[in-house]
N, C-alpha and C positions, 0 to 999 in steps of 0.2 A: 645329819647332813644339813648344813646351813642353807636357808632359802636365798635365792638370788633376787635382789630388789630390781624390779623391772625398770625403774627410773635410772638406777645405776648402770644397768645393762645397756640402755639406750645411750646414756652419756659415754660409756666406754666405747661403744660402736662409733659414736660421733667423733670422739677423740682419735680413734684409729683412722677413721676416714680423713680427718684433717691432717694427720701425720702423713698419710699416703699422698694427699694433694701437695703437701710441702715438699716431699721427696721427689715427686714427679716434676714440680716446678724447678727444684734445685738442679735436676738433671738437665733440663732444657736451658736454664740460665747458664750453667757451666759450659754448655756447648755454644753459647753466644746467641741464643734465641731471645727475643723480647717476650716477656711473659707477664700475665696477669692471672690472679686467682679470684674466683667467685664473682665473675662479671656476667653481664647479660648481652647476648647477641640476638637481635630481633625478638626481644622479650623472653628468650630462653635462658635458663640458668646454666652457666658454663663453669665447671670446676677449675680447669686450667686452660687458658688460651695462650698458645705459643705462636709467635709470628717470625717468619723469615722473609724479610722484604715485604712484598705485597701479598704473600700467601699466608693463610690462616690454618692453624692446626688446633682442633678442639679435642680436649682430653677429658673424658668422663671417668671419675675414680669411684670404685665401689669396693668397700671392705666388708665382706660377709664372713660370718663365723659358722654358717650352716649352708646347706645345699638347697634352700628353698627358692633361690633365684632361678628364674627361667631365662637363660642367657639368650635364647632365640628371640624372646619377646623384646629384650633390651636392644638387640641388634635391629629389629624391625622398627622400634621406636626411634632410634637414632637415624636410621635411614630416612624415615618420614620427616624428622626434624630438620635433617640436612637439605631437604628440598627447599626449605625456607632459609636456613642459615647459610647454606652454600659454602661450607668450609672446604678447603682443599684436601683435608684429611680428617677423619674421625678416628680417635684411638680410645678404646675402652679398657681401662686398667682394672683387673679383678683380683682381689686378694681374699684369701680364706675360702676359696672355692675352686674346684678343678674345672678345666676347660676341655671339652670334648673336641675331637678332630672335626666332627660334623659341624660344630659351632664355628670353628675357624674357617671351614669351607664356606659356610653361609655368609659370614662376615666378609670374606674375600669377594663374594659376588657383588657386594655393595661398596667395595673399596673401603672397608672398615678394618682396623687392626685390633686384635685382642691380645693384650699383654697380661702376664701374671706376675707374681712377686719376684720370681727369679729373673725375669726380663729387667725389672727395675733395679734389682740388686746388681746385675751384670753391668748395667749402664752407670749406676751410682759408683761402682768401683773404678770407673774410668774418669771420674770428675777431676782428678789431678792431672789428667792428660787431655785438656780441652780439645785439641785438634783431632786426636784419635777418637774422642767421644763424639765430636761433631760429625766426623766421617761415618762412624758406625750408626749414629742416629739417622742421618740422611739416607743411608743405605737401608736401614730397618724400616723407616717410614715409607720410603719409595713413593714420593709425591707423584701423583698422576699428572702427566703432561697436560697443560691447559693453554688454549690460545688467548691472546690478549682480548679478543672479542668476547669470549666466554667469561673471562675474569671481570671485565668492566661493563658487561651488558646492561646490568640494572642501573648503574650510574649513567650510562649513555641514555637509557630510557628517561631518566630524570631530566637530562638536558633537553630531550625532544619534547616532553610533555609540558614543561614549564611555560614556554610561550603560548602553547595551545590553551592552557588553563587560565593564564593571566591576561592574555591578549597583548602582552608586551612583545616588542620585536626581538628577534633572535640576536643574542650577543655572541657573534662568531669569535671575537678576540678572546673572550672568556672561555669559550669552548676549546679553542686551540691551546690555551694555557693549560687546561686539564689534559688535553691529548698529549702535550709535550711532557707533562708530569707523569702521566700513566706510562708513556713509552719508556722513559728513563727508569722508572721504578720497576717495570716489567723486565727490562734487560738487565738491570743491576741485580735483581733477584735471581735470574737465571745464572748470572756470573757467580753469585754467592753459593748457589747449589752446585754448580759445576767446578768451582774453584778457579782462581786466577793467580798469575804471577805479576811481578812489578812491571814488566814490559807490557803485558796485556792491559794493565790499568792505565799506564801512560798513554797508550794508543787510544784507548776508549775516551780518555779525557780530551785528547787532541781532536778526535772525531766529533764528539758531542759539545765540547766547550771552546776549542781553539788550540793554538800552539803555545808552548811555554817559552817565554822570553824574559830574560833578566829576573828570574825568580817569581814570575807571576803569570797566571793564565789569562789570556785575552779572549773576549767573546768572539764568536764567529763573525760578528759585524763590528766595525770600528765606530759606526754611527748607531744611534738609538734604534733598536729593531722592534718589530711587533712580533707577537707570537705566531701569526700566520707566516710572516717572512722567515722566521726561524724554521718553521716546519718545512717550507718549500726549499730553503737553503740546505737543510739537512738531507732532504730527499735527493737533491742534486748531488751532494757530497757522497752519499751512500752508493749512488750509481756510477759516478765518474772518478772520484778521488781514490787513491791507493794508500790507505792507512792501515786497515786490517786486511785479513785474507778476503779476497773477492767474494767467496761463497758466504762468509760471515756478513759482509756488508749487504749483499743481496738478500740474505735472510732477514736482516734488520729492516731493509726497505719493504720486504713482504709483510713484516709485522706492522709497519706504518700503514700500509694499504689495508690490511685486515681491520685495523682499528677504525680508519676513516670509512671503509665500506660498510661496517656495522652501523655507524652513525647515519650514513646515507640510506641504508636499508630500512632503518626504523623510521626515518622521516618519510620515506616513500610509503610505508605501510599506512601512515595516518593520512596520506593524501588519496587513498583509494576511495572509490565511490560508495562502498558499502558503509553507510554511516553507523549502522548498529554495531558492526564489528569494531569500528573505530572507537566508539564510545565504551563498549565492553572492555576493550584492551586498555583504553585510557583509564578507566576506573581501576582495573586490576593493577596496572603499572603504578598508578598513584598510591594505591593502598600498600603495595609492596615497598615502594620507596619510603613511605612514612614509617613502615615497620623497621626496615634496616637502618634508617637514619634516626631512629628513636624519637620521631615526632610524637607529640602527645595527642594530637588531634588533627584530622583533616575533614574538610567539608565538600560536598558536591551539591550543585543546584544551579538555578538560573538567577534567582533573586534571594536576598537574605532570609525572607520569611518562607521560602520553599527550598529548604536546604536539609540534606542528610548529613548528620554529624557522625563521624566514625572515630573510635578510640581503640588503638591497638592494645590488647590485654596480654596476659602471660600465656605461655605455651601455645602460641600461634592462633589465639582466639581474638575476636574483634567484638566490640560493643557498638551496635548501630542505634543511634538515638534520634528521636524527633521531638522537638519542643514546640509549644504553641498549638498542640492539637488536643481535642477533648477525647473522652472515652469512646464515643461513637466512632470518631475518626480512627482511633487506635484499633478498634475492632475491625474496621474496614481493612486496615493494613495487615492485621492478623490473617485475614483471608488471602490477601495478596501474597503474603510470605508463608502461609500455611503453618504458622507458629504462634506462640503466645507472647504477649508483651509483659514487661515489668514496669512499674511506675515509681519514679522518684520525685517527691515533692520538692519544688524549688523553695517555697516558703510555706508557712502554715496557712496563709491566706490564698495561695495559688492552688486552686483545685485541679487545674490542668496538669501542671508539673511537666516532667520529661518522661516520655515513654521510650523504653529501650528494649532491644532484642539482642540476645547473645548468639554469635555465630562461631562455629568451631573450626573454620578453615578460611584461607584466603579466597578460594573459589566460591564457597558458600556466601561469604560476605559480598563479593563482587556481584553475584547473581541477585542477592536481595536488594542491594543498593540500586541496581538497574531497574528492578521491578518497582521499587518505590518511586523512582524518578518518572518512569513511563506510565505506570498504572495508577499511581496515587496523585502525583503532582502534575501529570499530563505532559511530560516531556515528549516532544516530537523531533523528527530528524531535522527540522528547520531551526531548532533552538541551539544556541551555543552553550555548551557545558562549561561552567567556570568553577574554579576552586577558590572559595573565599578565605581559605586558611592560609594561602600563600602570601 
């Protein structure tokens, strides 16, 4: 009996995994989804990312030729990852292994789909019938309903904390530009999922863009408008004009209110008297925003030489770095953080170097940053926290 070369076996498994990813991507592409393979979201490796409008579907592909995989562990891992990624759906495609009903039930509790080879084969066979494939995919995926506030909450947090961190005045016009973009994207995505006809599309264009005359669509305003004016005009049209069904227009007006109320609620949170809560939330929101926007670094402090530098790493981890401190000071920080530092030399002649601590979650990182600011650098509630990375 010929011996199996371990390297060839690994290569074979890798090839099969790659083929599975290509097949999955082909299925979603054929159904009209925008797709990418082998990308990163919030520093997590994603096999296939499928998008429909402003909703993200993350697909993890596993091709196993044995039963050593513990599917329940994989489900818990992806449920944990999605607390950061916040995809609208997680699908785990498993080939070469049987899926127990108990595993499917556990996945369902976390709104995760488990697919096997036969699921992909059935969908693949519909690739020449894209409309039928799209309908079946959307039914099979069963995207969980989400409010516009939930979908854009983290982006809204970014708008709120930027002026707080930079000291710059709030740019309302820019904010409403984003509100208008998010509103349209959210409604168009719902229409993609629900399906539309020509009449529906014409009426939506008339409602959101203006009426069609002489082969061209005119804006809601004949004069140059601002984003805030557009928002107010649209709110009025949704309540008073009769273009779509009245219930639909009032639903859209409710979506506008939900988005704007989320923005106001986050602003009000930072205006409360409990400064410690403000700062802790500020740190966490800033960290998360840097993670999802793929920022390479963000800093927290009062002045440049009393700054905590934070680098998002892979798999939800963060590197917290302090430069310009000596070993004795680093040991003080160790006690504050109850952990050990690592040292990276900046140059051969720099004996101080950069001391860094590895954190394994967003919450752990936020807590350690606050401790350094308060207990090592002497942050008080009278100080203004500024982010020098912005």
